[in-house]
C-alpha positions in Angstrom: -12.1 0.7 -5.3 -9.6 3.0 -3.1 -8.3 6.5 -3.7 -4.8 6.1 -1.8 -5.7 8.6 0.9 -4.6 6.8 4.1 -7.6 6.5 6.7 -5.5 5.3 9.9 -2.8 3.2 11.0 -3.8 -0.4 11.9 -1.7 -2.6 14.4 -1.2 -6.3 13.6 -2.0 -8.3 16.9 -1.5 -11.8 15.7 -0.5 -13.7 12.3 -1.6 -17.2 12.2 -0.2 -19.5 9.3 -3.0 -21.9 8.1 -1.6 -24.1 5.0 -0.2 -21.4 2.5 -2.6 -18.8 3.8 -2.1 -16.4 6.5 -4.9 -14.8 8.7 -4.1 -11.3 10.4 -5.9 -10.1 13.2 -5.6 -6.4 13.5 -6.8 -3.5 15.4 -7.9 -0.1 13.9 -9.7 3.3 15.0 -12.7 2.1 12.7 -13.0 -1.6 13.7 -16.5 -0.7 15.3 -17.5 0.4 11.7 -16.5 -2.7 9.9 -18.9 -5.4 8.5 -17.9 -8.8 7.5 -17.2 -9.3 3.9 -16.1 -5.7 3.9 -12.8 -4.7 1.5 -10.4 -2.9 3.4 -6.5 -2.2 1.9 -3.9 -2.8 4.0 -0.7 -1.5 3.0 -2.4 -1.2 -0.2 -3.5 -4.8 -0.4 -7.2 -5.2 -0.7 -8.5 -7.9 1.8 -11.8 -9.0 2.8 -12.9 -8.7 6.6 -13.5 -12.2 7.7 -14.2 -11.9 11.3 -14.9 -9.0 14.2 -14.5 -9.6 17.7 -14.5 -6.5 20.1 -11.9 -4.1 18.9 -10.2 -6.7 16.5 -10.8 -7.9 12.9 -9.3 -10.9 10.8 -8.4 -11.0 7.3 -6.7 -13.5 5.2 -4.2 -13.5 2.3 -3.5 -16.2 0.0 -0.1 -17.3 -1.0 -0.3 -15.5 -4.2 -0.7 -12.2 -2.4 2.1 -13.2 0.1 4.1 -13.7 -2.6 3.8 -10.2 -4.6 3.4 -7.9 -1.5 4.9 -7.2 1.7 2.3 -8.8 3.7 4.2 -12.3 4.1 6.9 -10.3 6.2 3.9 -8.8 8.7 4.7 -9.7 12.5 2.8 -8.9 15.7 3.5 -5.2 16.7 3.6 -3.9 13.0 1.8 -0.8 11.8 -0.2 -1.0 8.5 -1.7 1.5 6.3 -5.7 1.3 6.4 -8.1 2.7 3.8 -12.1 1.3 3.6 -13.1 1.3 0.0 -14.3 4.5 -1.2 -18.2 5.4 -0.7 -19.5 6.3 -4.3 -20.6 9.7 -3.0 -17.3 10.7 -1.6 -14.6 13.1 -2.5 -11.8 11.6 -5.1 -8.7 12.9 -3.6 -6.3 10.7 -4.5 -6.2 8.6 -7.8 -7.8 5.4 -9.0 -6.5 2.6 -6.8 -7.4 -0.9 -7.0 -6.0 -2.6 -3.8 -4.2 -4.9 -6.3 -0.5 -4.8 -5.8 1.8 -5.0 -9.0 4.8 -6.0 -7.3 7.0 -4.7 -4.5 10.3 -2.3 -4.5 13.1 -1.9 -2.1 13.8 1.8 -0.6 17.1 2.8 -1.9 17.3 6.0 0.6 15.4 8.4 2.5 16.4 11.8 2.3 15.7 14.8 5.3 15.1 17.7 3.3 14.4 19.8 6.4 10.6 19.9 6.2 10.0 17.2 3.6 11.3 13.6 3.1 12.5 12.5 -0.1 12.2 8.5 -0.8 13.7 6.7 -3.5 12.5 3.2 -4.5 13.7 0.5 -7.1 12.2 -2.0 -8.5 12.2 -5.0 -11.2 11.1 -3.3 -14.3 11.1 -6.6 -16.2 7.4 -7.1 -15.6 6.7 -4.1 -17.8 5.5 -1.7 -15.2 6.6 2.0 -15.4 6.4 5.4 -13.7 5.5 8.9 -15.6 7.2 12.0 -14.2 4.5 13.8 -12.2 2.2 10.8 -12.4 0.8 8.8 -9.8 2.1 5.7 -7.8 0.6 4.0 -4.9 3.1 3.2 -2.3 2.0 0.9 0.7 -1.5 2.3 -0.4 -0.8 5.9 -0.1 -1.4 7.9 -3.3 1.9 9.8 -4.3 3.4 11.8 -7.2 6.5 10.5 -8.9 9.4 12.6 -9.7 12.9 11.6 -10.9 11.2 8.6 -13.1 13.7 5.9 -14.3 13.3 2.8 -15.9 13.7 1.1 -12.6 13.5 3.6 -9.9 11.6 6.8 -9.2 11.6 9.2 -6.2 8.5 10.7 -4.2 8.5 13.7 -1.9 6.6 13.4 1.5 5.0 16.5 3.3 4.9 16.1 7.4 1.3 15.3 7.4 1.9 11.9 5.2 5.0 11.0 6.9 3.4 11.4 10.3 0.1 9.7 9.6 1.2 6.9 7.6 3.9 3.9 7.9 6.2 5.9 5.9 7.8 7.3 9.3 9.1 3.6 9.4 10.3 2.9 6.0 14.2 3.1 5.7 16.7 2.1 3.1 16.5 -1.7 2.2 13.1 -2.1 3.5 10.3 -3.6 0.8 7.3 -1.6 0.1 4.3 -2.3 -2.0 3.7 -0.7 -5.4 0.5 -0.4 -7.5 1.4 1.4 -10.4 -1.2 4.0 -12.2 -4.2 2.0 -14.1 -4.1 4.5 -17.3 -0.4 4.0 -17.2 -0.7 0.1 -17.1 -3.6 0.1 -20.1 -1.4 2.7 -22.3 1.7 0.7 -21.8 0.1 -2.5 -22.7 -1.7 -1.1 -25.6 1.7 -0.1 -26.9 2.8 -3.4 -26.4 5.7 -2.4 -23.8 
């Protein structure tokens, strides 16, 4: 389980295709603390560390993951948001995040608000996912609060710290991001048959 509080930015060093899988080699400030078989969220996608060598580690994404997330677009040099799984005695600063991306969204706009930024995203609502005004959403692994919630779009306001310490500062109109909708909202929607 994760909280959506980004711990560090990682950099993709290499992407290797093997059949339908992709192996990503990355560096991070905490590579020396990782262990093989550990879960780490990459842009909100929970992946297992399969190899560690010096300051680099490797994770593997299967075709299902590549089709439903933005990881398939990653290339050497790209920056990803990283979060290690929550420790049982840690603070719960974000919201419940599973690391299971529900779908992607397209950034419609980024507005500079002279001290903050407003990002608006559009997603395919046919899968039944919903946002709630002032509810939680996870974008590229970042726990954020929704406003201007509509059937197939929503906005989030970003403070300077989040803008500078996540890969949101690289997201522009037309870019694809990962979405994990609030787990409580997903269960409520299912119970209500939506």
